[in-house]
Backbone as XML, in Angstrom:
<?xml version="1.0"?>
<chain id="A" units="angstrom">
  <residue number="1" name="PRO">
    <atom name="N" x="21.162" y="19.783" z="-3.995"/>
    <atom name="CA" x="20.262" y="20.579" z="-4.845"/>
    <atom name="C" x="19.968" y="19.452" z="-6.390"/>
  </residue>
  <residue number="2" name="GLN">
    <atom name="N" x="20.802" y="18.978" z="-6.063"/>
    <atom name="CA" x="20.897" y="17.835" z="-7.584"/>
    <atom name="C" x="20.416" y="15.963" z="-7.054"/>
  </residue>
  <residue number="3" name="VAL">
    <atom name="N" x="19.834" y="16.421" z="-5.955"/>
    <atom name="CA" x="19.427" y="14.721" z="-5.270"/>
    <atom name="C" x="17.988" y="15.428" z="-4.734"/>
  </residue>
  <residue number="4" name="ARG">
    <atom name="N" x="16.908" y="14.592" z="-4.949"/>
    <atom name="CA" x="15.542" y="14.210" z="-4.265"/>
    <atom name="C" x="15.534" y="13.356" z="-3.755"/>
  </residue>
  <residue number="5" name="VAL">
    <atom name="N" x="15.115" y="13.556" z="-2.371"/>
    <atom name="CA" x="14.306" y="12.404" z="-1.510"/>
    <atom name="C" x="13.344" y="12.146" z="-1.268"/>
  </residue>
  <residue number="6" name="ASN">
    <atom name="N" x="12.244" y="11.486" z="-1.958"/>
    <atom name="CA" x="10.596" y="10.897" z="-1.764"/>
    <atom name="C" x="10.545" y="9.735" z="-1.626"/>
  </residue>
  <residue number="7" name="ALA">
    <atom name="N" x="9.347" y="9.154" z="-0.894"/>
    <atom name="CA" x="9.495" y="8.153" z="-0.283"/>
    <atom name="C" x="7.337" y="7.363" z="-0.910"/>
  </residue>
  <residue number="8" name="LEU">
    <atom name="N" x="7.087" y="6.281" z="-1.025"/>
    <atom name="CA" x="6.615" y="5.673" z="-0.889"/>
    <atom name="C" x="6.193" y="5.356" z="0.084"/>
  </residue>
  <residue number="9" name="ALA">
    <atom name="N" x="5.207" y="5.234" z="0.487"/>
    <atom name="CA" x="4.382" y="3.979" z="2.063"/>
    <atom name="C" x="3.319" y="3.154" z="1.032"/>
  </residue>
  <residue number="10" name="LEU">
    <atom name="N" x="3.941" y="1.858" z="1.543"/>
    <atom name="CA" x="2.629" y="1.533" z="1.077"/>
    <atom name="C" x="1.800" y="0.966" z="1.799"/>
  </residue>
  <residue number="11" name="GLY">
    <atom name="N" x="0.182" y="0.506" z="1.088"/>
    <atom name="CA" x="-0.622" y="-0.037" z="1.726"/>
    <atom name="C" x="-0.224" y="-1.389" z="1.799"/>
  </residue>
  <residue number="12" name="PRO">
    <atom name="N" x="-1.732" y="-2.199" z="2.129"/>
    <atom name="CA" x="-1.725" y="-4.042" z="1.328"/>
    <atom name="C" x="-1.530" y="-4.007" z="-0.002"/>
  </residue>
  <residue number="13" name="THR">
    <atom name="N" x="-0.798" y="-4.494" z="-0.820"/>
    <atom name="CA" x="-0.175" y="-4.559" z="-1.917"/>
    <atom name="C" x="-0.749" y="-5.822" z="-2.623"/>
  </residue>
  <residue number="14" name="MET">
    <atom name="N" x="-1.477" y="-6.752" z="-3.268"/>
    <atom name="CA" x="-1.777" y="-8.101" z="-3.652"/>
    <atom name="C" x="-0.939" y="-8.606" z="-4.565"/>
  </residue>
  <residue number="15" name="THR">
    <atom name="N" x="0.261" y="-9.030" z="-3.567"/>
    <atom name="CA" x="1.048" y="-10.093" z="-4.437"/>
    <atom name="C" x="1.008" y="-11.250" z="-3.854"/>
  </residue>
  <residue number="16" name="GLU">
    <atom name="N" x="1.932" y="-12.613" z="-4.398"/>
    <atom name="CA" x="1.415" y="-13.556" z="-4.489"/>
    <atom name="C" x="2.088" y="-13.939" z="-2.547"/>
  </residue>
  <residue number="17" name="ASN">
    <atom name="N" x="3.032" y="-13.121" z="-2.103"/>
    <atom name="CA" x="3.191" y="-13.673" z="-0.713"/>
    <atom name="C" x="1.641" y="-12.825" z="0.155"/>
  </residue>
  <residue number="18" name="PHE">
    <atom name="N" x="1.125" y="-11.682" z="-0.132"/>
    <atom name="CA" x="0.119" y="-11.344" z="0.482"/>
    <atom name="C" x="-0.520" y="-12.202" z="0.511"/>
  </residue>
  <residue number="19" name="LYS">
    <atom name="N" x="-1.246" y="-12.804" z="-0.886"/>
    <atom name="CA" x="-2.299" y="-13.740" z="-0.454"/>
    <atom name="C" x="-1.859" y="-15.173" z="0.367"/>
  </residue>
  <residue number="20" name="SER">
    <atom name="N" x="-0.493" y="-15.597" z="0.202"/>
    <atom name="CA" x="-0.088" y="-16.455" z="1.174"/>
    <atom name="C" x="-0.060" y="-16.241" z="2.453"/>
  </residue>
  <residue number="21" name="PHE">
    <atom name="N" x="0.606" y="-14.818" z="3.320"/>
    <atom name="CA" x="0.573" y="-15.110" z="4.606"/>
    <atom name="C" x="-0.218" y="-13.925" z="4.963"/>
  </residue>
  <residue number="22" name="VAL">
    <atom name="N" x="-0.825" y="-13.414" z="4.268"/>
    <atom name="CA" x="-1.617" y="-12.360" z="5.198"/>
    <atom name="C" x="-3.558" y="-12.374" z="4.618"/>
  </residue>
  <residue number="23" name="LEU">
    <atom name="N" x="-4.048" y="-13.039" z="3.671"/>
    <atom name="CA" x="-5.035" y="-13.211" z="3.360"/>
    <atom name="C" x="-5.536" y="-14.418" z="4.238"/>
  </residue>
  <residue number="24" name="PRO">
    <atom name="N" x="-6.867" y="-14.364" z="5.107"/>
    <atom name="CA" x="-7.228" y="-15.622" z="5.858"/>
    <atom name="C" x="-7.359" y="-16.522" z="4.595"/>
  </residue>
  <residue number="25" name="LYS">
    <atom name="N" x="-7.062" y="-18.463" z="4.842"/>
    <atom name="CA" x="-8.102" y="-18.645" z="3.918"/>
    <atom name="C" x="-9.204" y="-19.124" z="3.511"/>
  </residue>
  <residue number="26" name="ASP">
    <atom name="N" x="-10.085" y="-18.513" z="4.560"/>
    <atom name="CA" x="-11.456" y="-18.564" z="3.999"/>
    <atom name="C" x="-11.462" y="-17.169" z="3.834"/>
  </residue>
  <residue number="27" name="ASP">
    <atom name="N" x="-11.406" y="-16.214" z="3.501"/>
    <atom name="CA" x="-11.109" y="-14.835" z="2.597"/>
    <atom name="C" x="-10.240" y="-15.060" z="1.636"/>
  </residue>
  <residue number="28" name="PRO">
    <atom name="N" x="-9.766" y="-15.660" z="0.566"/>
    <atom name="CA" x="-8.841" y="-15.410" z="-0.666"/>
    <atom name="C" x="-8.988" y="-14.499" z="-1.654"/>
  </residue>
  <residue number="29" name="ASP">
    <atom name="N" x="-9.926" y="-13.873" z="-1.973"/>
    <atom name="CA" x="-9.949" y="-12.066" z="-2.473"/>
    <atom name="C" x="-9.771" y="-11.284" z="-1.408"/>
  </residue>
  <residue number="30" name="GLY">
    <atom name="N" x="-9.921" y="-11.733" z="-0.793"/>
    <atom name="CA" x="-10.255" y="-10.411" z="0.240"/>
    <atom name="C" x="-10.960" y="-9.662" z="0.405"/>
  </residue>
  <residue number="31" name="LYS">
    <atom name="N" x="-12.506" y="-10.087" z="0.065"/>
    <atom name="CA" x="-13.758" y="-9.269" z="0.481"/>
    <atom name="C" x="-14.047" y="-8.816" z="1.786"/>
  </residue>
  <residue number="32" name="LYS">
    <atom name="N" x="-13.795" y="-9.956" z="2.587"/>
    <atom name="CA" x="-14.056" y="-9.061" z="4.083"/>
    <atom name="C" x="-12.707" y="-8.703" z="4.774"/>
  </residue>
  <residue number="33" name="TYR">
    <atom name="N" x="-11.614" y="-8.931" z="4.028"/>
    <atom name="CA" x="-10.202" y="-8.096" z="4.864"/>
    <atom name="C" x="-10.753" y="-7.132" z="4.317"/>
  </residue>
  <residue number="34" name="PHE">
    <atom name="N" x="-10.750" y="-6.299" z="3.325"/>
    <atom name="CA" x="-10.562" y="-5.101" z="2.929"/>
    <atom name="C" x="-11.933" y="-4.261" z="3.274"/>
  </residue>
  <residue number="35" name="ARG">
    <atom name="N" x="-13.012" y="-4.772" z="3.717"/>
    <atom name="CA" x="-14.472" y="-4.046" z="3.809"/>
    <atom name="C" x="-14.287" y="-2.403" z="4.403"/>
  </residue>
  <residue number="36" name="ASN">
    <atom name="N" x="-12.993" y="-2.296" z="5.428"/>
    <atom name="CA" x="-12.990" y="-1.121" z="5.826"/>
    <atom name="C" x="-11.432" y="-0.124" z="5.033"/>
  </residue>
  <residue number="37" name="VAL">
    <atom name="N" x="-10.813" y="-0.635" z="3.932"/>
    <atom name="CA" x="-10.038" y="0.099" z="3.417"/>
    <atom name="C" x="-11.348" y="1.038" z="1.994"/>
  </residue>
  <residue number="38" name="PRO">
    <atom name="N" x="-11.230" y="2.361" z="2.372"/>
    <atom name="CA" x="-11.923" y="3.198" z="1.196"/>
    <atom name="C" x="-11.894" y="2.611" z="-0.448"/>
  </residue>
  <residue number="39" name="LEU">
    <atom name="N" x="-11.283" y="2.090" z="-0.913"/>
    <atom name="CA" x="-10.954" y="1.671" z="-1.909"/>
    <atom name="C" x="-11.715" y="0.241" z="-2.032"/>
  </residue>
  <residue number="40" name="GLY">
    <atom name="N" x="-11.696" y="-0.966" z="-0.928"/>
    <atom name="CA" x="-12.059" y="-1.947" z="-0.852"/>
    <atom name="C" x="-11.341" y="-3.201" z="-1.673"/>
  </residue>
  <residue number="41" name="ARG">
    <atom name="N" x="-10.404" y="-2.433" z="-1.689"/>
    <atom name="CA" x="-9.302" y="-3.683" z="-2.117"/>
    <atom name="C" x="-8.263" y="-3.178" z="-2.020"/>
  </residue>
  <residue number="42" name="ALA">
    <atom name="N" x="-6.959" y="-4.499" z="-2.475"/>
    <atom name="CA" x="-5.713" y="-4.028" z="-2.357"/>
    <atom name="C" x="-5.301" y="-3.470" z="-3.674"/>
  </residue>
  <residue number="43" name="GLY">
    <atom name="N" x="-3.866" y="-2.650" z="-3.473"/>
    <atom name="CA" x="-3.082" y="-1.839" z="-4.347"/>
    <atom name="C" x="-2.687" y="-3.346" z="-5.174"/>
  </residue>
  <residue number="44" name="GLU">
    <atom name="N" x="-2.070" y="-3.109" z="-6.473"/>
    <atom name="CA" x="-1.873" y="-3.831" z="-7.305"/>
    <atom name="C" x="-0.373" y="-3.430" z="-7.529"/>
  </residue>
  <residue number="45" name="PRO">
    <atom name="N" x="0.858" y="-4.113" z="-8.019"/>
    <atom name="CA" x="2.215" y="-4.260" z="-7.885"/>
    <atom name="C" x="2.511" y="-3.311" z="-9.431"/>
  </residue>
  <residue number="46" name="GLY">
    <atom name="N" x="1.664" y="-2.927" z="-10.249"/>
    <atom name="CA" x="1.530" y="-2.345" z="-11.782"/>
    <atom name="C" x="1.160" y="-0.732" z="-10.926"/>
  </residue>
  <residue number="47" name="GLU">
    <atom name="N" x="0.190" y="-0.172" z="-10.311"/>
    <atom name="CA" x="0.012" y="0.804" z="-9.691"/>
    <atom name="C" x="1.060" y="1.358" z="-8.549"/>
  </residue>
  <residue number="48" name="VAL">
    <atom name="N" x="1.914" y="0.544" z="-7.757"/>
    <atom name="CA" x="3.064" y="0.861" z="-7.571"/>
    <atom name="C" x="4.306" y="1.432" z="-8.169"/>
  </residue>
  <residue number="49" name="GLY">
    <atom name="N" x="3.911" y="0.852" z="-9.376"/>
    <atom name="CA" x="5.461" y="1.080" z="-10.168"/>
    <atom name="C" x="5.005" y="1.710" z="-11.046"/>
  </residue>
  <residue number="50" name="ARG">
    <atom name="N" x="3.703" y="2.433" z="-11.708"/>
    <atom name="CA" x="3.545" y="3.963" z="-11.890"/>
    <atom name="C" x="4.073" y="4.872" z="-10.693"/>
  </residue>
  <residue number="51" name="ALA">
    <atom name="N" x="3.864" y="4.658" z="-9.419"/>
    <atom name="CA" x="3.951" y="5.948" z="-8.837"/>
    <atom name="C" x="5.792" y="5.874" z="-8.452"/>
  </residue>
  <residue number="52" name="CYS">
    <atom name="N" x="6.836" y="4.808" z="-8.914"/>
    <atom name="CA" x="8.144" y="4.898" z="-9.013"/>
    <atom name="C" x="8.448" y="5.784" z="-10.307"/>
  </residue>
  <residue number="53" name="VAL">
    <atom name="N" x="7.647" y="5.349" z="-11.600"/>
    <atom name="CA" x="8.024" y="6.525" z="-12.572"/>
    <atom name="C" x="7.806" y="7.448" z="-12.302"/>
  </residue>
  <residue number="54" name="PHE">
    <atom name="N" x="6.421" y="7.760" z="-12.199"/>
    <atom name="CA" x="6.353" y="9.607" z="-11.999"/>
    <atom name="C" x="7.466" y="9.981" z="-11.366"/>
  </residue>
  <residue number="55" name="LEU">
    <atom name="N" x="7.566" y="9.611" z="-10.185"/>
    <atom name="CA" x="8.764" y="10.085" z="-9.156"/>
    <atom name="C" x="9.843" y="10.479" z="-9.591"/>
  </residue>
  <residue number="56" name="CYS">
    <atom name="N" x="10.438" y="9.299" z="-11.225"/>
    <atom name="CA" x="11.858" y="9.189" z="-11.048"/>
    <atom name="C" x="11.755" y="10.171" z="-12.331"/>
  </residue>
  <residue number="57" name="SER">
    <atom name="N" x="10.437" y="10.500" z="-12.811"/>
    <atom name="CA" x="10.446" y="11.474" z="-14.332"/>
    <atom name="C" x="10.862" y="12.403" z="-13.954"/>
  </residue>
  <residue number="58" name="GLY">
    <atom name="N" x="10.644" y="13.524" z="-15.588"/>
    <atom name="CA" x="10.144" y="15.269" z="-15.021"/>
    <atom name="C" x="9.675" y="15.739" z="-14.666"/>
  </residue>
  <residue number="59" name="ALA">
    <atom name="N" x="7.976" y="14.910" z="-14.619"/>
    <atom name="CA" x="6.892" y="15.540" z="-14.418"/>
    <atom name="C" x="6.910" y="15.489" z="-12.783"/>
  </residue>
  <residue number="60" name="ALA">
    <atom name="N" x="7.884" y="15.344" z="-12.196"/>
    <atom name="CA" x="8.366" y="15.113" z="-10.402"/>
    <atom name="C" x="9.500" y="15.964" z="-10.061"/>
  </residue>
  <residue number="61" name="ASP">
    <atom name="N" x="9.883" y="16.826" z="-11.003"/>
    <atom name="CA" x="11.777" y="17.334" z="-10.658"/>
    <atom name="C" x="11.105" y="18.311" z="-9.894"/>
  </residue>
  <residue number="62" name="PHE">
    <atom name="N" x="9.970" y="19.117" z="-8.990"/>
    <atom name="CA" x="9.470" y="19.742" z="-7.919"/>
    <atom name="C" x="9.273" y="19.472" z="-6.920"/>
  </residue>
  <residue number="63" name="ILE">
    <atom name="N" x="9.285" y="18.106" z="-7.064"/>
    <atom name="CA" x="8.478" y="17.170" z="-5.832"/>
    <atom name="C" x="10.096" y="16.406" z="-5.035"/>
  </residue>
  <residue number="64" name="ASN">
    <atom name="N" x="10.115" y="17.311" z="-3.536"/>
    <atom name="CA" x="11.141" y="16.851" z="-2.551"/>
    <atom name="C" x="10.564" y="16.784" z="-1.586"/>
  </residue>
  <residue number="65" name="GLY">
    <atom name="N" x="11.217" y="15.647" z="-0.705"/>
    <atom name="CA" x="10.954" y="15.266" z="0.687"/>
    <atom name="C" x="9.518" y="15.021" z="1.277"/>
  </residue>
  <residue number="66" name="THR">
    <atom name="N" x="9.079" y="14.104" z="0.257"/>
    <atom name="CA" x="7.613" y="14.064" z="0.235"/>
    <atom name="C" x="7.604" y="13.071" z="0.449"/>
  </residue>
  <residue number="67" name="THR">
    <atom name="N" x="6.008" y="12.006" z="1.026"/>
    <atom name="CA" x="6.077" y="10.649" z="0.877"/>
    <atom name="C" x="4.521" y="10.104" z="-0.005"/>
  </residue>
  <residue number="68" name="ILE">
    <atom name="N" x="4.493" y="9.961" z="-0.601"/>
    <atom name="CA" x="3.228" y="9.393" z="-1.020"/>
    <atom name="C" x="2.735" y="7.993" z="-0.905"/>
  </residue>
  <residue number="69" name="GLU">
    <atom name="N" x="1.610" y="8.293" z="-0.204"/>
    <atom name="CA" x="0.892" y="6.929" z="0.481"/>
    <atom name="C" x="-0.058" y="6.250" z="-0.523"/>
  </residue>
  <residue number="70" name="ILE">
    <atom name="N" x="0.110" y="4.929" z="-0.978"/>
    <atom name="CA" x="-0.632" y="4.304" z="-1.917"/>
    <atom name="C" x="-1.560" y="3.116" z="-0.982"/>
  </residue>
  <residue number="71" name="ASP">
    <atom name="N" x="-2.123" y="3.483" z="-0.438"/>
    <atom name="CA" x="-2.827" y="2.762" z="0.396"/>
    <atom name="C" x="-4.572" y="2.840" z="0.245"/>
  </residue>
  <residue number="72" name="GLY">
    <atom name="N" x="-5.209" y="3.164" z="-0.802"/>
    <atom name="CA" x="-6.673" y="2.846" z="-1.306"/>
    <atom name="C" x="-7.066" y="3.257" z="0.060"/>
  </residue>
  <residue number="73" name="GLY">
    <atom name="N" x="-6.735" y="4.743" z="0.547"/>
    <atom name="CA" x="-7.121" y="5.752" z="1.596"/>
    <atom name="C" x="-7.358" y="5.055" z="2.863"/>
  </residue>
  <residue number="74" name="MET">
    <atom name="N" x="-6.906" y="4.015" z="3.373"/>
    <atom name="CA" x="-6.565" y="3.691" z="4.745"/>
    <atom name="C" x="-5.608" y="4.304" z="5.552"/>
  </residue>
  <residue number="75" name="LEU">
    <atom name="N" x="-6.239" y="4.731" z="6.127"/>
    <atom name="CA" x="-5.253" y="5.546" z="7.188"/>
    <atom name="C" x="-4.135" y="4.613" z="8.202"/>
  </residue>
  <residue number="76" name="PRO">
    <atom name="N" x="-3.096" y="5.534" z="8.905"/>
    <atom name="CA" x="-2.813" y="4.388" z="9.980"/>
    <atom name="C" x="-3.499" y="3.862" z="10.745"/>
  </residue>
  <residue number="77" name="GLY">
    <atom name="N" x="-3.539" y="2.648" z="11.030"/>
    <atom name="CA" x="-4.530" y="2.299" z="12.416"/>
    <atom name="C" x="-5.883" y="1.868" z="12.323"/>
  </residue>
  <residue number="78" name="VAL">
    <atom name="N" x="-5.871" y="2.098" z="10.974"/>
    <atom name="CA" x="-7.651" y="1.242" z="10.570"/>
    <atom name="C" x="-7.655" y="-0.126" z="10.652"/>
  </residue>
  <residue number="79" name="LEU">
    <atom name="N" x="-6.363" y="-0.589" z="10.273"/>
    <atom name="CA" x="-6.454" y="-2.019" z="10.384"/>
    <atom name="C" x="-5.958" y="-2.439" z="11.677"/>
  </residue>
  <residue number="80" name="TYR">
    <atom name="N" x="-5.946" y="-1.843" z="12.911"/>
    <atom name="CA" x="-5.730" y="-2.100" z="13.988"/>
    <atom name="C" x="-7.508" y="-2.176" z="14.407"/>
  </residue>
  <residue number="81" name="GLU">
    <atom name="N" x="-8.117" y="-0.696" z="14.055"/>
    <atom name="CA" x="-9.535" y="-1.541" z="14.513"/>
    <atom name="C" x="-10.175" y="-2.294" z="14.099"/>
  </residue>
  <residue number="82" name="ALA">
    <atom name="N" x="-9.747" y="-2.520" z="12.911"/>
    <atom name="CA" x="-10.677" y="-3.721" z="12.059"/>
    <atom name="C" x="-10.177" y="-5.350" z="12.409"/>
  </residue>
  <residue number="83" name="GLY">
    <atom name="N" x="-9.263" y="-5.255" z="13.364"/>
    <atom name="CA" x="-9.136" y="-6.560" z="13.869"/>
    <atom name="C" x="-8.461" y="-7.371" z="13.069"/>
  </residue>
  <residue number="84" name="LEU">
    <atom name="N" x="-7.328" y="-6.847" z="12.105"/>
    <atom name="CA" x="-6.926" y="-7.737" z="10.963"/>
    <atom name="C" x="-5.581" y="-7.730" z="11.665"/>
  </residue>
  <residue number="85" name="LYS">
    <atom name="N" x="-4.781" y="-9.005" z="10.950"/>
    <atom name="CA" x="-3.370" y="-8.835" z="11.072"/>
    <atom name="C" x="-2.733" y="-7.707" z="11.037"/>
  </residue>
  <residue number="86" name="THR">
    <atom name="N" x="-1.704" y="-7.320" z="11.845"/>
    <atom name="CA" x="-1.015" y="-5.912" z="11.285"/>
    <atom name="C" x="0.532" y="-6.837" z="10.825"/>
  </residue>
  <residue number="87" name="ILE">
    <atom name="N" x="1.360" y="-6.223" z="10.347"/>
    <atom name="CA" x="2.751" y="-6.569" z="9.542"/>
    <atom name="C" x="3.503" y="-7.057" z="10.938"/>
  </residue>
  <residue number="88" name="THR">
    <atom name="N" x="3.242" y="-6.389" z="12.171"/>
    <atom name="CA" x="3.933" y="-6.822" z="13.505"/>
    <atom name="C" x="3.605" y="-8.342" z="14.042"/>
  </residue>
  <residue number="89" name="ASP">
    <atom name="N" x="2.221" y="-8.481" z="13.260"/>
    <atom name="CA" x="2.084" y="-10.172" z="13.742"/>
    <atom name="C" x="2.504" y="-11.071" z="12.658"/>
  </residue>
  <residue number="90" name="LEU">
    <atom name="N" x="3.156" y="-10.410" z="12.086"/>
    <atom name="CA" x="3.370" y="-11.766" z="10.825"/>
    <atom name="C" x="5.137" y="-11.941" z="11.146"/>
  </residue>
  <residue number="91" name="LEU">
    <atom name="N" x="5.752" y="-10.775" z="11.953"/>
    <atom name="CA" x="7.135" y="-11.320" z="11.934"/>
    <atom name="C" x="7.595" y="-12.369" z="13.119"/>
  </residue>
</chain>
């Protein structure tokens, strides 16, 4: 009862590694890459951080056993349909 377990499911997050390894060289800002993501862009590290802070705060005391998706509205499989690189392609 004193331990809460929650998770964050991240979509693309605009880090230096993401820019270097995922975004095509001819689309460095991701305009074409994110055309199928409803918000039309990657998340920012600060947005992920704010979600972490929220889950650690008293405002989330009654949240337990859930996953918060931080993906701009992107559902699993959208990137496959768009023909974009998936994480398994990068491994």
